[in-house]
C-alpha positions as CSV (number, residue, x, y, z in Angstrom):
1,X,-10.2,-11.9,-31.0
2,X,-8.6,-15.2,-30.0
3,X,-8.0,-17.4,-33.1
4,X,-6.4,-20.6,-31.4
5,X,-6.0,-22.2,-27.8
6,X,-8.6,-21.9,-25.1
7,X,-11.3,-19.6,-26.6
8,X,-13.7,-19.7,-23.7
9,X,-13.4,-16.2,-22.1
10,X,-14.4,-17.7,-18.7
11,X,-11.5,-20.0,-18.5
12,X,-9.1,-17.6,-19.9
13,X,-10.2,-15.0,-17.1
14,X,-9.8,-17.9,-14.5
15,X,-6.5,-18.9,-15.9
16,X,-5.2,-15.4,-15.8
17,X,-5.6,-14.8,-12.2
18,X,-3.5,-18.1,-11.1
19,X,-0.1,-17.6,-9.8
20,X,2.6,-19.3,-8.0
21,X,1.3,-22.3,-6.0
22,X,-2.3,-21.4,-6.8
23,X,-4.2,-24.5,-7.6
24,X,-6.8,-25.3,-10.3
25,X,-9.5,-28.5,-10.0
26,X,-10.4,-30.2,-13.3
27,X,-13.1,-32.3,-12.8
28,X,-15.7,-34.8,-14.4
29,X,-19.4,-34.0,-15.0
30,X,-20.6,-35.5,-11.7
31,X,-18.0,-33.8,-9.5
32,X,-19.9,-31.8,-6.6
33,X,-20.4,-28.0,-6.6
34,X,-18.4,-25.8,-4.6
35,X,-19.7,-22.7,-3.1
36,X,-16.3,-21.8,-1.9
37,X,-14.6,-21.5,-5.4
38,X,-15.3,-20.3,-8.8
39,X,-16.7,-23.0,-11.0
40,X,-16.9,-22.9,-14.6
41,X,-19.0,-25.9,-16.7
42,X,-18.1,-26.5,-20.0
43,X,-19.8,-30.2,-19.9
44,X,-21.8,-30.7,-23.0
45,X,-22.6,-34.5,-22.9
46,X,-20.9,-37.6,-21.5
47,X,-17.2,-37.4,-22.8
48,X,-17.4,-34.0,-24.4
49,X,-14.9,-32.4,-23.7
50,X,-12.8,-34.8,-21.7
51,X,-10.2,-34.0,-18.8
52,X,-7.3,-34.9,-21.1
53,X,-8.6,-32.6,-23.9
54,X,-8.4,-29.5,-21.6
55,X,-4.9,-30.8,-20.4
56,X,-3.6,-30.6,-23.7
57,X,-5.1,-27.2,-24.1
58,X,-3.2,-25.9,-20.9
59,X,0.2,-27.3,-21.8
60,X,1.7,-24.6,-23.7
61,X,0.9,-21.8,-21.4
62,X,0.2,-23.3,-17.9
63,X,3.2,-24.3,-16.0
64,X,2.4,-27.0,-13.6
65,X,4.6,-28.0,-10.9
66,X,2.3,-30.6,-9.2
67,X,-0.4,-32.7,-10.0
68,X,-3.0,-34.6,-7.6
69,X,-5.4,-37.3,-8.2
70,X,-7.4,-39.9,-6.3
71,X,-5.4,-43.0,-5.7
72,X,-8.8,-44.8,-6.6
73,X,-8.0,-43.7,-10.2
74,X,-5.5,-46.7,-10.6
75,X,-7.9,-49.3,-9.7
76,X,-11.0,-48.2,-11.4
77,X,-9.9,-47.5,-14.9
78,X,-8.4,-49.4,-17.8
79,X,-4.7,-49.4,-18.7
80,X,-5.6,-47.5,-21.9
81,X,-7.1,-44.7,-19.7
82,X,-4.4,-44.7,-17.3
83,X,-1.9,-44.2,-20.2
84,X,-4.0,-41.3,-21.9
85,X,-3.8,-39.7,-18.5
86,X,0.0,-40.2,-18.1
87,X,0.7,-39.2,-21.7
88,X,-1.1,-35.8,-20.6
89,X,1.0,-35.6,-17.8
90,X,4.2,-35.9,-19.6
91,X,3.1,-33.1,-21.8
92,X,3.4,-30.9,-18.8
93,X,6.9,-32.4,-18.1
94,X,8.2,-31.0,-21.2
95,X,7.8,-27.7,-20.1
96,X,8.5,-28.3,-16.2
97,X,10.9,-31.6,-16.0
98,X,10.1,-31.5,-11.9
99,X,6.7,-32.1,-12.1
100,X,5.4,-34.1,-9.2
101,X,2.5,-36.6,-9.3
102,X,0.7,-37.4,-6.1
103,X,-1.8,-39.8,-5.6
104,X,-4.0,-39.6,-2.3
105,X,-7.5,-41.1,-1.2
106,X,-10.6,-39.6,-2.7
107,X,-11.7,-38.0,0.6
108,X,-8.3,-36.4,0.9
109,X,-8.4,-35.2,-2.5
110,X,-11.7,-33.4,-1.9
111,X,-10.6,-31.8,1.2
112,X,-8.0,-29.9,-1.2
113,X,-10.6,-28.7,-3.5
114,X,-11.7,-25.3,-1.4
115,X,-8.0,-24.2,-1.5
116,X,-8.3,-23.8,-5.4
117,X,-8.8,-20.6,-7.2
118,X,-11.3,-22.2,-9.4
119,X,-12.9,-25.5,-10.9
120,X,-13.6,-26.3,-14.4
121,X,-16.0,-29.0,-14.8
122,X,-15.9,-31.1,-17.9
123,X,-18.0,-33.8,-19.4
124,X,-15.8,-36.7,-18.8
125,X,-16.9,-39.9,-17.2
126,X,-13.7,-41.2,-16.3
127,X,-13.9,-42.8,-12.7
128,X,-11.8,-40.7,-10.2
129,X,-10.1,-38.9,-13.3
130,X,-10.4,-35.3,-11.4
131,X,-7.2,-33.4,-11.1
132,X,-5.8,-30.5,-8.8
133,X,-3.0,-28.7,-10.7
134,X,-0.6,-26.4,-8.9
135,X,0.8,-23.7,-10.8
136,X,4.7,-23.4,-10.5
């Protein structure tokens, strides 16, 4: 029985199927449902869990080479929220220093979603906080 890290069996099953250059979407509670990909909803209530909570749990075992986020994130959030995300991104950089971060218009971000292996929906209320992580 797992004793630490991610205990959710659906998330572990999804993560175990992601290979080089495959992508995973980490989304807020209001992100649309996508019939093309597997969706795991772990939202409990607004704010639980946050996207950054999930990122911290992924860092030790999930090698990320590229993160995409909507460019609207920067104009719709406080400096404190932006710094929390940047700290999470830096956690991945300790494992993969060549990590690239790209921000694109929200509509273009959504066009990339169906290419993902899966989507994990959190309880995060952060405006445009959704991410696409590409495995190295």
